[in-house]
C-alpha positions in Angstrom: 18.6 -113.9 13.4 15.8 -111.9 11.9 13.6 -112.5 14.9 16.4 -111.2 17.2 16.8 -108.1 15.0 13.1 -107.3 15.2 13.1 -107.9 19.0 16.0 -105.5 19.5 14.3 -102.9 17.3 11.1 -103.1 19.3 13.1 -102.7 22.6 14.9 -99.7 21.1 11.6 -98.0 20.1 10.1 -98.7 23.5 13.1 -96.9 25.2 12.7 -93.9 22.9 8.9 -93.7 23.6 9.5 -93.9 27.4 12.2 -91.2 27.2 9.9 -88.9 25.2 7.0 -89.5 27.7 9.3 -88.6 30.6 10.5 -85.5 28.8 6.9 -84.3 28.0 5.9 -84.9 31.6 8.8 -82.9 32.9 7.9 -79.9 30.7 4.3 -80.1 31.9 5.3 -80.1 35.5 7.7 -77.2 34.9 5.0 -75.1 33.2 2.6 -75.6 36.1 5.1 -75.2 39.0 4.2 -72.6 41.5 6.8 -69.9 42.5 8.8 -71.0 45.5 9.7 -67.5 46.7 8.3 -63.9 47.0 8.3 -61.8 43.8 10.8 -59.0 44.8 10.7 -57.3 41.4 9.9 -53.5 41.6 6.1 -52.9 41.5 4.6 -50.6 38.9 5.2 -46.9 39.7 2.8 -45.3 42.2 2.3 -42.3 39.8 2.2 -42.1 36.0 4.2 -38.9 35.9 7.1 -37.3 37.8 4.9 -34.4 38.5 1.7 -34.1 40.7 0.6 -30.4 40.2 3.7 -28.6 41.5 4.9 -31.5 43.6 7.5 -34.1 42.6 6.5 -37.7 42.8 8.7 -40.8 43.3 8.5 -41.6 39.6 11.9 -41.7 37.9 11.8 -42.7 34.3 14.0 -45.5 32.9 17.6 -45.0 32.0 18.3 -42.7 29.0 14.7 -41.2 29.1 14.5 -37.6 28.1 11.5 -35.5 29.2 10.2 -32.0 28.2 8.0 -30.3 30.7 5.6 -27.3 30.4 3.9 -25.9 33.5 1.5 -23.0 33.2 -0.5 -21.0 35.8 -3.2 -18.4 35.0 -4.3 -15.6 37.3 -6.7 -16.1 40.3 -10.4 -16.3 39.6 -11.4 -13.8 42.3 -11.8 -10.9 39.8 -14.6 -12.6 38.0 -15.7 -12.8 34.4 -15.8 -9.2 33.2 -12.4 -8.0 34.5 -10.1 -10.8 33.4 -12.2 -13.9 32.5 -11.6 -15.6 35.8 -7.9 -15.1 35.6 -7.4 -16.3 32.0 -6.5 -12.8 30.9 -4.6 -12.0 34.1 -1.0 -12.2 34.9 0.4 -15.7 34.4 3.4 -17.8 35.3 5.1 -20.5 33.2 8.0 -22.9 33.5 9.8 -24.9 30.8 11.9 -27.8 31.9 14.1 -30.6 30.6 14.8 -33.8 32.5 17.2 -36.7 31.7 17.6 -40.0 33.5 21.4 -40.6 33.2 21.4 -44.0 35.0 18.9 -46.2 36.8 16.9 -44.3 39.5 18.8 -41.0 39.0 17.3 -38.0 37.2 18.8 -34.5 36.6 16.8 -31.6 35.4 17.0 -27.9 34.4 14.2 -25.3 34.0 13.5 -21.7 33.6 10.5 -19.9 35.1 8.9 -16.5 34.4 8.7 -15.4 38.0 12.1 -13.9 39.0 13.4 -14.9 35.6 14.5 -18.0 37.6 16.8 -20.8 36.5 16.6 -24.0 38.5 18.5 -27.2 38.7 17.0 -30.4 40.2 18.1 -33.9 41.1 15.9 -36.9 42.0 17.1 -40.3 43.2 15.1 -43.4 44.2 16.7 -44.9 47.3 14.2 -47.7 47.7 11.5 -49.2 45.4 8.3 -50.9 46.4 8.3 -54.5 45.5 5.4 -56.7 44.2 5.6 -58.9 47.2 5.6 -55.9 49.5 8.8 -57.0 51.1 9.6 -53.3 50.6 6.2 -51.6 51.1 7.0 -48.1 49.9 9.2 -46.2 47.4 11.6 -43.7 49.0 12.9 -40.9 46.9 15.3 -37.9 47.6 14.6 -34.7 45.7 16.5 -31.4 45.6 16.2 -28.1 43.7 18.3 -25.0 43.5 16.9 -21.8 42.2 18.9 -18.8 40.9 16.9 -15.5 40.9 18.0 -13.8 37.7 16.3 -10.5 38.1 18.4 -7.4 37.3 20.6 -6.0 40.0 18.8 -2.7 39.8 15.5 -4.4 41.0 15.7 -3.2 44.7 12.3 -4.8 45.4 14.0 -8.2 45.1 17.5 -7.6 46.4 17.7 -4.2 48.1 21.0 -2.2 47.4 23.7 -4.4 48.8 23.9 -8.1 47.8 26.2 -10.8 46.5 25.6 -13.5 43.9 25.0 -16.0 46.6 22.0 -14.0 47.7 20.3 -15.0 44.5 20.2 -18.6 45.5 17.4 -20.6 47.2 17.2 -24.3 48.0 14.5 -27.0 48.4 15.0 -30.5 49.6 12.4 -33.2 50.1 12.0 -36.9 51.2 9.2 -38.5 49.2 7.5 -41.6 50.5 5.0 -43.2 48.2 2.9 -46.3 48.0 0.9 -48.0 45.3 -2.0 -49.7 47.2 -3.6 -51.3 44.2 -4.3 -50.7 40.5 -6.4 -47.6 41.4 -5.1 -45.9 44.5 -1.6 -44.3 45.1 -0.5 -41.9 47.8 2.6 -40.1 48.9 3.8 -38.1 51.9 6.8 -35.7 51.6 8.4 -33.6 54.4 10.6 -30.8 53.0 13.0 -28.1 54.0 13.3 -24.7 52.2 16.2 -22.2 52.6 16.7 -18.7 51.1 20.2 -17.2 51.3 18.8 -13.6 51.5 15.4 -12.0 51.6 14.3 -8.4 51.2 14.4 -6.4 54.4 11.7 -3.9 55.2 11.5 -1.1 57.7 8.2 -1.7 59.5 6.6 0.4 62.2 6.0 -1.9 65.1 6.1 -1.5 68.9 9.5 -2.1 70.5 9.6 -5.6 71.9 12.7 -6.7 73.9 12.0 -10.3 73.0 12.4 -9.8 69.3 15.3 -11.8 67.9 16.5 -8.9 65.8 16.3 -5.0 65.8 12.9 -3.7 64.7 14.6 -1.6 61.9 15.8 -4.9 60.3 12.5 -6.7 60.5 12.2 -9.0 57.4 8.9 -9.7 55.6 9.8 -13.4 55.2 11.6 -16.2 56.9 14.9 -17.7 55.7 14.0 -21.3 56.5 10.8 -23.2 56.3 9.9 -26.7 57.1 6.8 -28.1 55.3 5.0 -31.3 54.5 3.2 -32.3 51.3 0.5 -34.9 50.6 -0.6 -36.3 47.3 -3.3 -38.8 46.2 -4.1 -40.3 42.8 -7.1 -42.5 42.1 -7.3 -44.1 38.7 -10.8 -44.1 37.2 -9.9 -45.5 33.7 -6.8 -46.9 32.0 -5.7 -43.3 31.0 -7.6 -41.0 33.4 -7.0 -40.3 37.1 -8.4 -38.0 39.8 -5.7 -36.2 41.7 -5.5 -34.1 44.8 -2.6 -32.6 46.8 -1.7 -30.2 49.6 1.5 -28.3 50.5 1.5 -27.2 54.1 4.1 -24.8 55.5 4.6 -25.6 59.2 4.6 -22.9 61.9 7.8 -23.5 63.9 8.1 -21.6 67.1 10.2 -18.5 66.7 10.1 -15.7 64.2 6.9 -16.8 62.5 5.0 -16.0 65.7 5.4 -12.2 65.1 2.4 -11.8 62.8 2.6 -7.9 62.9 5.5 -7.9 60.5 5.7 -11.5 59.1 3.8 -12.7 56.1 3.3 -16.4 57.0 2.8 -18.5 53.9 -0.6 -20.1 53.4 -1.2 -23.8 52.4 -1.4 -24.7 48.8 -4.3 -26.9 47.8 -4.7 -28.5 44.4 -7.4 -30.6 42.8 -7.7 -31.8 39.2 -7.4 -34.6 36.6 -4.6 -36.4 34.9 -4.7 -38.0 31.5 -1.6 -40.1 30.7 -0.2 -42.4 28.0 3.2 -44.1 27.6 4.8 -40.9 26.4 2.6 -38.1 27.6 1.0 -36.8 30.8 -1.5 -33.9 30.9 -2.8 -32.3 34.1 -5.7 -29.8 34.3 -6.5 -28.5 37.8 -7.3 -25.7 40.2 -4.5 -24.7 42.6 -3.8 -22.0 45.1 -0.2 -21.0 44.5 0.7 -19.1 41.3 4.4 -19.9 42.0 5.7 -23.1 40.4 9.0 -23.9 42.0 8.4 -25.7 45.3 10.5 -23.3 47.5 8.4 -20.4 46.2 5.2 -22.2 47.1 6.3 -23.2 50.5 7.8 -19.9 51.5 5.7 -17.2 49.8 2.2 -18.3 48.8 -0.3 -15.7 50.0 -3.4 -17.0 48.2 -6.2 -18.4 50.2 -8.0 -21.3 48.5 -11.2 -20.7 50.6 -11.3 -17.0 49.7 -11.6 -17.6 45.9 -7.9 -17.0 45.5 -7.2 -20.0 43.4 -6.4 -20.4 39.8 -6.4 -22.7 36.7 -3.2 -24.5 36.0 -2.0 -27.1 33.6 1.1 -29.4 33.1 2.2 -31.1 29.9 5.1 -33.6 29.8 6.5 -35.4 26.7 8.8 -38.4 27.1 11.4 -39.9 24.7 13.2 -43.1 25.4 16.7 -43.7 23.9 
């Protein structure tokens, strides 16, 4: 009886030992098992900040993120050291902005700019996100901005004598396509469309031309609509520092822009600088062409020529809070 009890006990212990060995082996196999499918989680953002100089990037912060933005532009360097310290003492432009990500991939923002005493409202939405497996190779983002020119009604240089509130409005829309190639290199391409409801009309002495699309007495100094394209590149040289370059190029569409005698065609805006970023801050220090900050102003009205020393020092500072 005693021998049978000892035998049953040994058999029972053997069953427990075998079960434990099988369980440990299962855990080991589970820990070393290779993924069976592609990793379709979103990749890391192509850019650290939602800004690249004056351009927007495809970066939309996580839900309930609140961002404060400071953008500053000094005067152009062409006047040299003695006159205005390479633009540091010259006329400047500044924008203060607030952004909030209300839900995943959707950002709404508001800002105020010194030029034109402008108020602007912006929206940005990520339509597609690049995946780690590259099943989606790029991030696609829609961006829009509406500016309200808040200069006094008596400022005839901005509005003339007869205008409505709607004439104060201008719009900018953009499709941003970006890609993070590796841990160092990111690029973006962004076609855009700019529209101004109303622009100042000048009386300009030009020769009569029957092919003009409007009477010569109503010749305008600017266009109402402008198609443009923007490029941006970031190359990360350390965990917190990146080299950044960008260009905003207004395109010459056949039509009114051909009449150079009375049209002020906008010039390209080139930018080059450095970005220093952390989890909650981004700082840009750079040289750029356009003193305007809002994208519709840059695309429609920039008259500075980068290659004629008409460029200036600029900086951006962003501060992020997550709730």
